[in-house]
VOBA-1610 file (N, C-alpha, C; in pm, whole numbers, padded with zeros to 5 digits, always signed):
BEGIN
Unk+01030+03149+02065Unk+00973+02965+02068Unk+00865+02977+02154Unk+00767+02887+02109Unk+00646+02865+02168Unk+00640+02750+02308Unk+00617+02767+02414Unk+00601+02664+02494Unk+00541+02538+02453Unk+00582+02449+02495Unk+00518+02314+02468Unk+00401+02330+02554Unk+00297+02250+02487Unk+00160+02222+02572Unk+00172+02051+02634Unk+00195+02035+02737Unk+00237+01902+02752Unk+00079+01823+02807Unk-00027+01915+02824Unk-00168+01855+02852Unk-00204+01772+02699Unk-00177+01878+02634Unk-00225+01805+02488Unk-00148+01724+02426Unk-00066+01715+02467Unk+00061+01595+02425Unk+00023+01488+02487Unk-00002+01495+02619Unk-00092+01390+02676Unk-00176+01335+02587Unk-00300+01394+02552Unk-00381+01356+02459Unk-00372+01319+02343Unk-00243+01386+02260Unk-00191+01312+02159Unk-00134+01168+02186Unk-00097+01123+02288Unk-00068+00984+02318Unk-00148+00906+02356Unk-00244+00950+02408Unk-00405+00867+02462Unk-00455+00819+02298Unk-00480+00937+02232Unk-00570+00900+02128Unk-00470+00795+02028Unk-00326+00800+02038Unk-00258+00733+01899Unk-00265+00603+01978Unk-00270+00539+02114Unk-00263+00440+02150Unk-00413+00387+02132Unk-00535+00429+02141Unk-00666+00418+02093Unk-00668+00385+01964Unk-00595+00476+01863Unk-00620+00432+01724Unk-00519+00295+01680Unk-00426+00269+01741Unk-00345+00168+01729Unk-00423+00047+01756Unk-00526+00044+01890Unk-00618-00056+01900Unk-00690-00079+01801Unk-00764+00058+01750Unk-00852-00001+01665Unk-00842-00038+01528Unk-00708-00014+01481Unk-00621-00065+01375Unk-00627-00197+01386Unk-00587-00236+01544Unk-00540-00384+01534Unk-00701-00474+01516Unk-00809-00391+01575Unk-00945-00495+01553Unk-00976-00467+01429Unk-00924-00393+01315Unk-00946-00395+01189Unk-00865-00476+01125Unk-00765-00487+01181Unk-00688-00588+01142Unk-00717-00734+01160Unk-00771-00763+01251Unk-00831-00895+01254Unk-00935-00913+01185Unk-01027-00822+01155Unk-01164-00845+01127Unk-01172-00851+00926Unk-01036-00761+00898Unk-00975-00783+00755Unk-00933-00959+00727Unk-00865-01031+00859Unk-00831-01164+00832Unk-00907-01250+00876Unk-01062-01185+00901Unk-01149-01318+00934Unk-01221-01335+00804Unk-01198-01163+00718Unk-01277-01190+00618Unk-01224-01324+00514Unk-01091-01290+00473Unk-00989-01373+00422Unk-01045-01519+00456Unk-01041-01529+00590Unk-01048-01650+00654Unk-01150-01738+00624Unk-01295-01644+00579Unk-01442-01707+00568Unk-01464-01664+00395Unk-01333-01681+00350Unk-01364-01639+00202Unk-01464-01720+00101Unk-01456-01831+00109Unk-01534-01944+00106Unk-01674-01904+00060Unk-01721-01855+00160Unk-01855-01821+00172Unk-01855-01703+00100Unk-01793-01585+00068Unk-01802-01503-00008Unk-01771-01531-00162Unk-01696-01619-00182Unk-01678-01707-00325Unk-01803-01784-00342Unk-01865-01849-00283Unk-02001-01907-00299Unk-02107-01831-00370Unk-02129-01697-00265Unk-02217-01600-00314Unk-02200-01505-00442Unk-02058-01522-00487Unk-02059-01423-00594Unk-02045-01547-00706Unk-02065-01678-00681Unk-02056-01748-00791Unk-02219-01785-00828Unk-02290-01773-00724Unk-02441-01783-00710Unk-02474-01666-00799Unk-02419-01519-00777Unk-02465-01408-00832Unk-02430-01455-00976Unk-02339-01473-01014Unk-02296-01455-01150Unk-02387-01595-01207Unk-02384-01706-01142Unk-02524-01796-01198Unk-02667-01732-01248Unk-02659-01646-01147Unk-02807-01596-01183Unk-02805-01487-01307Unk-02711-01425-01295Unk-02684-01362-01441Unk-02669-01431-01523Unk-02617-01528-01581Unk-02631-01632-01676Unk-02754-01638-01715Unk-02864-01697-01615Unk-02986-01688-01668Unk-03085-01605-01691Unk-02999-01459-01689Unk-03131-01372-01715Unk-03121-01352-01886Unk-03274-01310-01905Unk-03310-01347-02030Unk-03215-01284-02125Unk-03193-01330-02232Unk-03098-01254-02370Unk-03080-01124-02383Unk-03225-01094-02426Unk-03275-00978-02454Unk-03213-00843-02378Unk-03262-00858-02222Unk-03220-00779-02130Unk-03044-00763-02125Unk-02992-00883-02151Unk-02841-00911-02153Unk-02811-00797-02284Unk-02861-00784-02372Unk-02783-00735-02508Unk-02853-00593-02472Unk-02964-00548-02396Unk-02976-00390-02371Unk-02927-00319-02248Unk-02777-00432-02189Unk-02718-00394-02076Unk-02571-00415-02124Unk-02511-00346-02204Unk-02354-00395-02247Unk-02263-00379-02128Unk-02306-00313-02032Unk-02180-00342-01912Unk-02225-00473-01848Unk-02335-00539-01824Unk-02361-00656-01806Unk-02318-00742-01869Unk-02322-00738-02047Unk-02263-00831-02087Unk-02166-00850-02081Unk-02095-00777-02079Unk-01911-00734-02061Unk-01860-00810-01942Unk-01983-00783-01843Unk-01903-00895-01734Unk-01966-01039-01731Unk-02052-01060-01806Unk-02094-01212-01828Unk-01993-01259-01924Unk-01943-01203-02005Unk-01833-01231-02107Unk-01682-01258-02076Unk-01667-01143-01974Unk-01529-01090-01888Unk-01548-01262-01786Unk-01653-01308-01715Unk-01634-01406-01626Unk-01701-01550-01695Unk-01700-01549-01857Unk-01711-01699-01886Unk-01824-01752-01874Unk-01943-01665-01851Unk-02072-01718-01831Unk-02152-01664-01924Unk-02148-01605-02046Unk-02222-01560-02123Unk-02121-01563-02230Unk-02216-01491-02376Unk-02170-01450-02471Unk-02102-01593-02574Unk-02012-01530-02701Unk-01952-01624-02763Unk-01816-01627-02680Unk-01757-01740-02730Unk-01670-01783-02661Unk-01513-01735-02716Unk-01405-01668-02656Unk-01329-01641-02728Unk-01231-01695-02812Unk-01127-01608-02902Unk-01063-01720-02963Unk-00979-01769-02897Unk-00898-01874-02966Unk-00767-01938-02893Unk-00687-01861-02858Unk-00644-01824-02712Unk-00468-01725-02703Unk-00524-01597-02673Unk-00675-01543-02686Unk-00744-01420-02667Unk-00770-01399-02530Unk-00735-01292-02525Unk-00800-01222-02333Unk-00853-01084-02373Unk-00928-01074-02307Unk-00955-00906-02250Unk-00881-00858-02212Unk-00865-00719-02249Unk-00770-00638-02173Unk-00864-00482-02150Unk-00900-00497-02061Unk-00980-00371-02005Unk-00904-00231-01921Unk-00778-00290-01914Unk-00695-00169-01837Unk-00620-00107-01967Unk-00587-00168-02041Unk-00512-00086-02162Unk-00369-00100-02113Unk-00285-00170-02040Unk-00179-00191-02005Unk-00175-00344-02002Unk-00194-00426-02076Unk-00172-00554-02093Unk-00037-00574-02184Unk+00047-00652-02118Unk+00229-00665-02179Unk+00202-00772-02219Unk+00102-00858-02262Unk+00124-00968-02296Unk+00131-01090-02285Unk+00190-01064-02144Unk+00238-01222-02068Unk+00112-01283-02009Unk+00149-01387-02017Unk+00057-01495-01971Unk+00029-01502-01810Unk-00101-01495-01793Unk-00165-01491-01643Unk-00227-01600-01583Unk-00211-01726-01691Unk-00240-01830-01632Unk-00392-01845-01581Unk-00460-01900-01440Unk-00575-01875-01414Unk-00644-01755-01417Unk-00554-01692-01391Unk-00634-01514-01356Unk-00696-01494-01231Unk-00760-01394-01212Unk-00826-01355-01111Unk-00916-01473-01027Unk-00981-01554-01133Unk-01081-01582-01088Unk-01036-01770-01042Unk-00930-01762-01038Unk-00832-01879-00994Unk-00887-02002-01079Unk-00854-02131-00967Unk-00868-02247-01000Unk-00973-02306-01029Unk-01023-02374-01122Unk-01154-02462-01117Unk-01300-02350-01102Unk-01265-02249-01120Unk-01392-02173-01126Unk-01391-02037-01237Unk-01501-01970-01258Unk-01534-01856-01349Unk-01438-01730-01263Unk-01404-01631-01368Unk-01314-01541-01327Unk-01448-01459-01211Unk-01381-01414-01139Unk-01460-01340-01007Unk-01409-01152-01016Unk-01288-01142-01070Unk-01233-00991-01083Unk-01202-00957-01168Unk-01200-00834-01240Unk-01162-00821-01364Unk-01022-00760-01375Unk-00985-00690-01464Unk-00832-00657-01459Unk-00825-00539-01397Unk-00939-00456-01416Unk-00971-00337-01312Unk-01020-00318-01184Unk-00983-00442-01162Unk-00988-00515-00987Unk-01144-00440-00949Unk-01227-00495-01035Unk-01391-00454-00998Unk-01460-00620-01041Unk-01523-00634-00915Unk-01579-00759-00903Unk-01708-00777-00960Unk-01730-00894-01030Unk-01783-00913-01109Unk-01909-00989-01019Unk-02031-00932-01036Unk-02134-01004-00915Unk-02164-00918-00802Unk-02241-00953-00699Unk-02276-00844-00570Unk-02137-00916-00447Unk-02126-00825-00428Unk-01981-00835-00320Unk-02009-00780-00196Unk-02145-00821-00129Unk-02158-00760+00023Unk-02094-00850+00129Unk-01971-00798+00144Unk-01879-00883+00281Unk-01930-00751+00385Unk-01972-00836+00490Unk-02064-00735+00608Unk-01905-00743+00694Unk-01838-00816+00730Unk-01709-00837+00813Unk-01572-00709+00724Unk-01571-00712+00604Unk-01476-00605+00552Unk-01531-00494+00555Unk-01696-00486+00551Unk-01709-00337+00564Unk-01701-00322+00699Unk-01698-00375+00769Unk-01688-00319+00908Unk-01543-00282+00956Unk-01451-00393+00912Unk-01330-00342+00877Unk-01286-00231+00837Unk-01369-00161+00725Unk-01313-00085+00658Unk-01381+00067+00752Unk-01476+00034+00794Unk-01546+00159+00889Unk-01467+00186+00974Unk-01406+00044+01088Unk-01313+00093+01170Unk-01178+00138+01123Unk-01139+00117+00987Unk-01014+00157+00931Unk-01046+00354+00955Unk-01188+00367+00903Unk-01175+00503+00905Unk-01175+00585+01033Unk-01212+00504+01139Unk-01266+00563+01279Unk-01102+00569+01316Unk-01061+00477+01309Unk-00905+00460+01318Unk-00799+00597+01286Unk-00843+00605+01176Unk-00783+00736+01088Unk-00795+00863+01122Unk-00928+00862+01184Unk-00976+00991+01203Unk-00879+01013+01361Unk-00891+00886+01435Unk-00848+00938+01593Unk-00682+00959+01600Unk-00631+00854+01455Unk-00516+00861+01452Unk-00484+01043+01400Unk-00555+01099+01303Unk-00513+01245+01263Unk-00515+01336+01406Unk-00614+01285+01454Unk-00604+01398+01569Unk-00509+01406+01677Unk-00440+01276+01672Unk-00377+01238+01768Unk-00223+01318+01691Unk-00213+01297+01548Unk-00090+01353+01499Unk-00087+01504+01476Unk-00180+01565+01456Unk-00233+01717+01461Unk-00226+01772+01602Unk-00246+01692+01718Unk-00266+01764+01831Unk-00110+01723+01894Unk-00042+01647+01838Unk+00139+01654+01896Unk+00182+01744+01823Unk+00156+01813+01697Unk+00196+01958+01613Unk+00195+02070+01706Unk+00007+02053+01714Unk+00004+02212+01800Unk+00044+02203+01945Unk+00048+02081+01987Unk+00135+02116+02144Unk+00271+02140+02136Unk+00343+02114+02009Unk+00491+02162+02018Unk+00502+02241+01919Unk+00387+02337+01858Unk+00411+02446+01770Unk+00501+02409+01656Unk+00483+02277+01580Unk+00591+02260+01487Unk+00517+02118+01380Unk+00579+02071+01295Unk+00566+01979+01194Unk+00566+01851+01294Unk+00457+01752+01268Unk+00456+01626+01367Unk+00545+01549+01328Unk+00693+01533+01259Unk+00761+01460+01207Unk+00915+01523+01249Unk+00958+01537+01352Unk+01093+01582+01409Unk+01195+01455+01454Unk+01125+01332+01466Unk+01177+01233+01492Unk+01140+01102+01443Unk+01201+00993+01502Unk+01154+00872+01433Unk+00987+00849+01473Unk+00976+00876+01622Unk+00844+00805+01656Unk+00743+00907+01598Unk+00762+01052+01558Unk+00656+01123+01499Unk+00693+01075+01333Unk+00789+01038+01287Unk+00809+00988+01133Unk+00726+00898+01133Unk+00719+00785+01207Unk+00669+00672+01176Unk+00542+00668+01224Unk+00478+00751+01293Unk+00319+00759+01325Unk+00254+00851+01211Unk+00332+00950+01172Unk+00247+00999+01072Unk+00274+00928+00931Unk+00398+00853+00895Unk+00377+00742+00778Unk+00292+00668+00802Unk+00254+00587+00942Unk+00136+00500+00919Unk+00014+00586+00907Unk-00003+00680+00960Unk-00163+00750+00925Unk-00121+00763+00768Unk-00055+00816+00703Unk-00053+00850+00529Unk-00067+00713+00453Unk-00026+00601+00504Unk-00063+00473+00478Unk-00210+00397+00449Unk-00245+00441+00555Unk-00403+00439+00596Unk-00466+00524+00552Unk-00458+00614+00495Unk-00518+00737+00423Unk-00538+00717+00295Unk-00379+00642+00219Unk-00388+00639+00104Unk-00442+00507+00043Unk-00513+00404+00129Unk-00551+00311+00161Unk-00689+00301+00144Unk-00736+00407+00213Unk-00883+00483+00248Unk-00936+00534+00132Unk-00860+00606+00061Unk-00886+00735-00053Unk-00873+00612-00194Unk-00780+00542-00195Unk-00778+00428-00320Unk-00914+00371-00281Unk-00952+00322-00194Unk-01031+00235-00182Unk-01197+00277-00225Unk-01199+00408-00230Unk-01310+00496-00295Unk-01322+00491-00444Unk-01211+00448-00524Unk-01206+00450-00665Unk-01235+00265-00681Unk-01183+00160-00605Unk-01137+00053-00632Unk-01148-00017-00519Unk-01224-00115-00544Unk-01246-00201-00440Unk-01122-00295-00392Unk-01064-00261-00328Unk-00932-00286-00280Unk-00915-00400-00135Unk-01036-00429-00067Unk-01043-00484+00048Unk-00958-00577+00037Unk-00936-00647-00057Unk-00834-00806-00013Unk-00680-00728+00013Unk-00683-00618+00007Unk-00524-00551+00066Unk-00552-00506+00218Unk-00678-00533+00269Unk-00666-00453+00409Unk-00609-00548+00517Unk-00604-00656+00506Unk-00536-00737+00589Unk-00383-00684+00607Unk-00339-00655+00465Unk-00153-00656+00476Unk-00137-00489+00494Unk-00240-00380+00466Unk-00223-00254+00501Unk-00245-00280+00663Unk-00348-00302+00713Unk-00375-00255+00846Unk-00276-00332+00934Unk-00219-00446+00894Unk-00145-00496+00984Unk-00020-00439+00931Unk+00048-00391+00839Unk+00181-00286+00835Unk+00153-00160+00945Unk+00041-00111+00928Unk+00018+00007+01024Unk+00016-00006+01126Unk-00028-00107+01168Unk-00034-00184+01355Unk+00128-00206+01337Unk+00189-00245+01269Unk+00348-00265+01309Unk+00422-00147+01298Unk+00389-00061+01224Unk+00453+00113+01221Unk+00396+00154+01365Unk+00296+00183+01399Unk+00219+00184+01552Unk+00282+00125+01649Unk+00358+00013+01655Unk+00399-00034+01743Unk+00542-00020+01746Unk+00605-00028+01651Unk+00747+00020+01656Unk+00760+00190+01688Unk+00673+00258+01686Unk+00673+00386+01709Unk+00640+00387+01866Unk+00584+00326+01920Unk+00522+00312+02072Unk+00627+00263+02158Unk+00675+00131+02069Unk+00759+00023+02176Unk+00892+00074+02125Unk+00919+00072+02007Unk+01081+00089+01960Unk+01125+00218+01981Unk+01058+00304+01934Unk+01112+00446+01918Unk+01030+00553+02009Unk+00998+00529+02133Unk+00933+00615+02232Unk+01017+00751+02220Unk+00949+00872+02221Unk+01025+00994+02226Unk+00929+01086+02274Unk+00996+01141+02420Unk+00910+01235+02442Unk+00894+01367+02360Unk+00756+01444+02361Unk+00779+01585+02281Unk+00827+01679+02329Unk+00939+01744+02207Unk+01015+01868+02266Unk+01016+01923+02115Unk+01118+02065+02137Unk+01117+02137+02038Unk+01193+02050+01918Unk+01196+02125+01799Unk+01295+02052+01710Unk+01446+02111+01713Unk+01529+01980+01674Unk+01700+02024+01691Unk+01683+02186+01598Unk+01820+02221+01644Unk+01846+02349+01559Unk+01854+02332+01404Unk+01915+02218+01388Unk+01939+02189+01220Unk+01806+02154+01158Unk+01711+02118+01205Unk+01593+02094+01138Unk+01484+02201+01130Unk+01523+02322+01226Unk+01451+02444+01229Unk+01471+02500+01112Unk+01394+02458+01003Unk+01391+02537+00871Unk+01236+02475+00773Unk+01235+02590+00695Unk+01124+02552+00633Unk+01128+02422+00550Unk+01243+02357+00493Unk+01277+02284+00400Unk+01217+02144+00444Unk+01163+02163+00628Unk+01165+01993+00703Unk+00998+01973+00643Unk+00934+02093+00630Unk+00795+02081+00576Unk+00808+02032+00420Unk+00893+02082+00343Unk+00859+02038+00214Unk+00947+01885+00179Unk+01052+01871+00253Unk+01150+01741+00213Unk+01078+01616+00248Unk+01057+01641+00398Unk+01006+01516+00497Unk+00860+01489+00432Unk+00777+01592+00423Unk+00629+01548+00412Unk+00627+01469+00270Unk+00700+01495+00178Unk+00687+01430+00037Unk+00716+01291+00079Unk+00851+01271+00146Unk+00891+01141+00165Unk+00848+01036+00260Unk+00735+01106+00323Unk+00626+01007+00418Unk+00543+00983+00335Unk+00514+01069+00232Unk+00391+01022+00123Unk+00435+00939+00054Unk+00569+00979-00010Unk+00630+00861-00135Unk+00647+00740-00009Unk+00677+00737+00069Unk+00686+00570+00146Unk+00570+00524+00184Unk+00465+00616+00168Unk+00296+00541+00210Unk+00277+00495+00075Unk+00270+00561-00020Unk+00246+00476-00132Unk+00345+00349-00185Unk+00445+00355-00128Unk+00573+00221-00139Unk+00481+00092-00049Unk+00463+00144+00065Unk+00391+00048+00146Unk+00270-00050+00064Unk+00190+00042-00006Unk+00095+00002-00072Unk+00148-00113-00187Unk+00222-00069-00261Unk+00314-00127-00340Unk+00342-00273-00297Unk+00407-00229-00219Unk+00463-00359-00136Unk+00371-00489-00113Unk+00272-00450-00035Unk+00129-00513-00028Unk+00123-00585-00141Unk+00063-00507-00261Unk+00053-00577-00375Unk+00137-00653-00444Unk+00300-00640-00415Unk+00382-00725-00495Unk+00367-00847-00407Unk+00371-00841-00306Unk+00381-00988-00207Unk+00206-01049-00281Unk+00113-01007-00273Unk-00034-01084-00360Unk+00023-01125-00487Unk+00112-01022-00544Unk+00111-01070-00693Unk+00218-01197-00690Unk+00337-01235-00601Unk+00387-01333-00609Unk+00298-01485-00586Unk+00223-01422-00468Unk+00115-01548-00424Unk+00031-01593-00528Unk-00023-01489-00618Unk-00115-01514-00715Unk-00047-01599-00854Unk+00106-01547-00878Unk+00153-01607-00973Unk+00177-01770-00932Unk+00210-01769-00828Unk+00233-01914-00805Unk+00121-01979-00798Unk+00000-01916-00753Unk-00130-02013-00734Unk-00158-02060-00905Unk-00137-01940-00997Unk-00173-01923-01168Unk-00052-02037-01208Unk+00045-02089-01159Unk+00159-02149-01208Unk+00118-02318-01176Unk+00023-02344-01047Unk-00020-02477-00977Unk-00135-02489-01092Unk-00204-02386-01132Unk-00340-02430-01237Unk-00309-02450-01341Unk-00172-02409-01422Unk-00123-02451-01531Unk-00066-02587-01527Unk-00008-02638-01423Unk+00003-02786-01431Unk-00051-02875-01376Unk-00183-02796-01356Unk-00307-02911-01298Unk-00320-02950-01176Unk-00225-02862-01106Unk-00246-02895-00944Unk-00374-02796-00883Unk-00455-02835-00794Unk-00521-02758-00739Unk-00493-02733-00598Unk-00581-02657-00533Unk-00551-02596-00377Unk-00487-02487-00357Unk-00443-02440-00220Unk-00352-02329-00244Unk-00473-02270-00130Unk-00434-02099-00131Unk-00521-02014-00061Unk-00628-01972-00149Unk-00726-02035-00055Unk-00862-02006-00120Unk-00892-01852-00105Unk-00862-01752-00051Unk-00907-01602-00060Unk-00837-01577-00172Unk-00725-01642-00232Unk-00649-01553-00359Unk-00771-01558-00504Unk-00890-01622-00462Unk-00978-01585-00579Unk-01022-01454-00605Unk-01040-01386-00472Unk-01114-01272-00446Unk-00984-01187-00481Unk-00875-01224-00513Unk-00793-01112-00531Unk-00724-01085-00699Unk-00748-00963-00776Unk-00675-00992-00921Unk-00613-01052-00953Unk-00602-01072-01095Unk-00474-01157-01141Unk-00361-01071-01101Unk-00246-01202-01132Unk-00129-01128-01097Unk-00060-01018-01193Unk-00131-01027-01307Unk-00100-00917-01405Unk-00171-00762-01368Unk-00270-00798-01326Unk-00324-00669-01279Unk-00304-00583-01146Unk-00240-00690-01051Unk-00171-00622-00959Unk-00025-00539-00990Unk+00002-00582-01086Unk+00150-00569-01160Unk+00131-00408-01214Unk+00037-00411-01301Unk-00009-00308-01350Unk-00050-00185-01275Unk-00120-00220-01155Unk-00143-00117-01103Unk-00033-00064-01014Unk+00054-00173-00910Unk+00197-00169-00868Unk+00267-00051-00932Unk+00323-00082-01062Unk+00371-00030-01133Unk+00351+00102-01151Unk+00203+00164-01189Unk+00139+00294-01194Unk+00189+00364-01082Unk+00149+00317-00947Unk+00181+00386-00825Unk+00308+00381-00777Unk+00409+00342-00821Unk+00537+00313-00763Unk+00596+00412-00887Unk+00548+00449-00979Unk+00569+00560-01078Unk+00558+00658-01008Unk+00454+00710-00954Unk+00427+00837-00885Unk+00513+00810-00748Unk+00530+00736-00662Unk+00636+00738-00536Unk+00734+00756-00622Unk+00811+00740-00683Unk+00920+00758-00764Unk+00952+00877-00791Unk+00854+00982-00849Unk+00846+01079-00896Unk+00868+01168-00728Unk+00798+01118-00619Unk+00812+01195-00505Unk+00917+01185-00428Unk+00980+01046-00448Unk+01112+01033-00392Unk+01233+01098-00484Unk+01229+01116-00620Unk+01322+01222-00660Unk+01321+01358-00614Unk+01217+01403-00597Unk+01196+01535-00529Unk+01234+01526-00413Unk+01222+01433-00336Unk+01284+01432-00194Unk+01478+01406-00186Unk+01491+01354-00282Unk+01636+01401-00312Unk+01700+01501-00334Unk+01643+01569-00420Unk+01644+01677-00451Unk+01618+01774-00397Unk+01507+01805-00308Unk+01505+01878-00166Unk+01610+01860-00063Unk+01631+01756-00055Unk+01737+01715+00085Unk+01871+01771+00041Unk+01892+01769-00090Unk+02042+01816-00157Unk+02027+01971-00159Unk+01925+02054-00146Unk+01895+02194-00144Unk+01939+02244-00016Unk+01823+02149+00072Unk+01849+02183+00225Unk+01975+02152+00311Unk+02049+02057+00222Unk+02199+01998+00286Unk+02306+02141+00266Unk+02271+02197+00159Unk+02348+02320+00109Unk+02313+02438+00198Unk+02188+02456+00211Unk+02157+02564+00323Unk+02234+02554+00454Unk+02206+02434+00520Unk+02246+02417+00647Unk+02399+02395+00658Unk+02447+02308+00558Unk+02613+02253+00587Unk+02711+02331+00484Unk+02648+02386+00366Unk+02731+02475+00299Unk+02768+02333+00169Unk+02697+02244+00159Unk+02729+02129+00061Unk+02623+02041-00002Unk+02575+02046-00108Unk+02477+01954-00152Unk+02506+01756-00137Unk+02607+01731-00140Unk+02632+01593-00115Unk+02711+01589-00025Unk+02723+01484+00064Unk+02846+01453+00160Unk+02885+01322+00189Unk+02829+01228+00124Unk+02834+01082+00142Unk+02779+01041+00298Unk+02736+01125+00357Unk+02644+01071+00463Unk+02561+00958+00462Unk+02579+00855+00537Unk+02486+00751+00557Unk+02354+00765+00495Unk+02257+00816+00571Unk+02144+00863+00546Unk+02124+00920+00388Unk+02258+00997+00314Unk+02228+01046+00212Unk+02257+00924+00115Unk+02325+00825+00121Unk+02392+00729+00052Unk+02269+00637+00059Unk+02195+00609+00151Unk+02068+00541+00125Unk+01965+00567+00089Unk+01922+00686+00098Unk+01815+00773+00028Unk+01847+00748-00127Unk+01965+00732-00184Unk+02017+00755-00327Unk+02007+00600-00342Unk+02038+00498-00233Unk+02039+00383-00308Unk+01882+00335-00352Unk+01753+00384-00276Unk+01635+00341-00254Unk+01599+00414-00380Unk+01637+00569-00446Unk+01608+00612-00576Unk+01666+00498-00671Unk+01769+00443-00663Unk+01857+00350-00792Unk+01754+00230-00800Unk+01710+00190-00666Unk+01652+00036-00657Unk+01522+00089-00751Unk+01440+00175-00711Unk+01278+00198-00805Unk+01312+00263-00925Unk+01410+00334-00932Unk+01456+00353-01102Unk+01478+00225-01191Unk+01550+00135-01114Unk+01645+00006-01203Unk+01493-00074-01223Unk+01368-00048-01095Unk+01256-00156-01114Unk+01175-00078-01264Unk+01170+00058-01234Unk+01108+00117-01369Unk+01142+00114-01493Unk+01249+00119-01487Unk+01359+00087-01622Unk+01341-00048-01660Unk+01351-00159-01599Unk+01374-00265-01625Unk+01232-00303-01669Unk+01114-00271-01606Unk+00965-00307-01635Unk+00981-00245-01788Unk+00982-00119-01792Unk+00937-00057-01907Unk+01018-00051-02034Unk+01151-00113-02049Unk+01228-00106-02133Unk+01307-00261-02154Unk+01306-00333-02057Unk+01377-00483-02059Unk+01279-00575-02051Unk+01148-00542-02030Unk+01088-00688-02023Unk+01062-00732-01887Unk+01080-00696-01776Unk+01110-00737-01653Unk+00976-00713-01559Unk+00896-00825-01630Unk+00744-00869-01562Unk+00741-00964-01466Unk+00637-00972-01414Unk+00634-01100-01340Unk+00646-01083-01219Unk+00736-01192-01195Unk+00822-01246-01015Unk+00920-01125-01012Unk+01010-01079-01133Unk+01104-01041-01112Unk+01100-00866-01079Unk+00960-00813-01128Unk+00937-00690-01119Unk+00886-00674-00961Unk+00794-00814-00919Unk+00732-00783-00795Unk+00878-00784-00693Unk+00968-00876-00696Unk+01095-00864-00629Unk+01145-00720-00617Unk+01194-00679-00719Unk+01254-00529-00748Unk+01170-00442-00629Unk+01046-00479-00612Unk+00984-00335-00586Unk+00988-00378-00433Unk+00970-00503-00405Unk+00988-00558-00277Unk+01134-00546-00166Unk+01211-00528-00294Unk+01367-00497-00227Unk+01349-00353-00228Unk+01322-00270-00287Unk+01277-00130-00278Unk+01241-00063-00119Unk+01131-00164-00122Unk+01035-00127+00003Unk+01146-00188+00122Unk+01220-00293+00100Unk+01315-00345+00215Unk+01403-00212+00259Unk+01460-00145+00142Unk+01565-00035+00181Unk+01520+00080+00239Unk+01379+00102+00211Unk+01332+00204+00286Unk+01303+00173+00423Unk+01253+00039+00492Unk+01254-00001+00581Unk+01377+00016+00681Unk+01485-00058+00598Unk+01615-00046+00635Unk+01716+00097+00640Unk+01663+00177+00561Unk+01714+00322+00598Unk+01655+00414+00703Unk+01517+00333+00743Unk+01436+00414+00864Unk+01455+00352+00978Unk+01486+00242+00985Unk+01500+00165+01114Unk+01687+00176+01136Unk+01757+00067+01072Unk+01879+00071+01100Unk+01961+00179+01056Unk+01970+00226+00992Unk+02037+00339+00955Unk+02018+00455+01045Unk+01928+00488+01086Unk+01861+00604+01183Unk+01955+00558+01320Unk+01917+00407+01318Unk+01957+00374+01476Unk+02097+00377+01490Unk+02173+00279+01412Unk+02276+00239+01431Unk+02420+00314+01346Unk+02377+00384+01267Unk+02486+00456+01183Unk+02454+00620+01223Unk+02569+00655+01309Unk+02572+00815+01348Unk+02613+00874+01212Unk+02541+01012+01224Unk+02610+01114+01103Unk+02526+01227+01142Unk+02562+01315+01008Unk+02468+01431+01004Unk+02296+01447+01027Unk+02245+01317+01005Unk+02109+01322+00992Unk+02049+01235+01140Unk+02132+01233+01224Unk+02119+01149+01344Unk+01985+01226+01427Unk+01874+01210+01388Unk+01766+01290+01474Unk+01661+01191+01494Unk+01697+01062+01533Unk+01602+00975+01600Unk+01531+00985+01720Unk+01580+01111+01808Unk+01513+01129+01930Unk+01512+01054+02060Unk+01614+00924+01992Unk+01636+00773+02075Unk+01743+00854+02188Unk+01718+00824+02322Unk+01847+00857+02423Unk+01924+00779+02360Unk+02062+00829+02428Unk+02205+00745+02391Unk+02251+00667+02478
//
């Protein structure tokens, strides 16, 4: 067994702290971007008005621009009553009310989470840059701890939490390269800061070698997929929260009531958020299914049985059942809108409960929190 490099472990703790501080600054800037969303909305509306005044010939020669103008309600023929554009191919036919454009204005975000018009948001861009820097510092801290201990960096609750926070941040940034989801930045950065604080304050664990039961190749397969699935569920949790907010805002619009959170005009429609959340949850569910199966195989190798009704095993299965029910209900029973969002939120709440309460207060064969007794 390799000796522990305590000096490198000290650097890991230092960079973990710096990364947490940078994440916190990014969270503040993302929140500031939402707080000043009125300015961004006015810029988008000005840009759309400018596009509306473009010569019709130029518009005809640019099918992409014409689609944006028609989708925004500022150009082209009026749609038939009840007709709505479907850019994602996943429209369930549910009424989305005021849509992403919000109350009293044209649509600003389409169903593919693409903004219509110029969206130069300096504060949000700085926040994204800080998220990239924080993720790089965070990755160094996690890798340094792994090298210092000569093992994988998820052998206890502190390490699982910090690695999970890193993957949540990386998944968000990777998704950001494909879609403009800066509107999720406040929620994702906030959750990452909470996870980092929980690891540092709630689950501080000195670096050490793995417990004998964890010294298996299965820890690489089983836990890594579980962490990645949890990161995906973190993203869909944030989307589901915004979906509920957007749905409430749409209901007010249909009732003729104005007001509410102004920044929600920069958020896609409730239907768009639901569709993307459903897709990501489906991928996360496949990973969680693999986690459950791999855990059973590892349990047989370690304890001579595939299933023993240990508290951790039971709650891992409960999480699987909740997300399976979510996917089944939405795909075959027509559970859309608020009900689908709440099922997604309940599933993530079960993950948090399993990671915190079960690991801390329910003794069992999976008691590897690393916390002092």
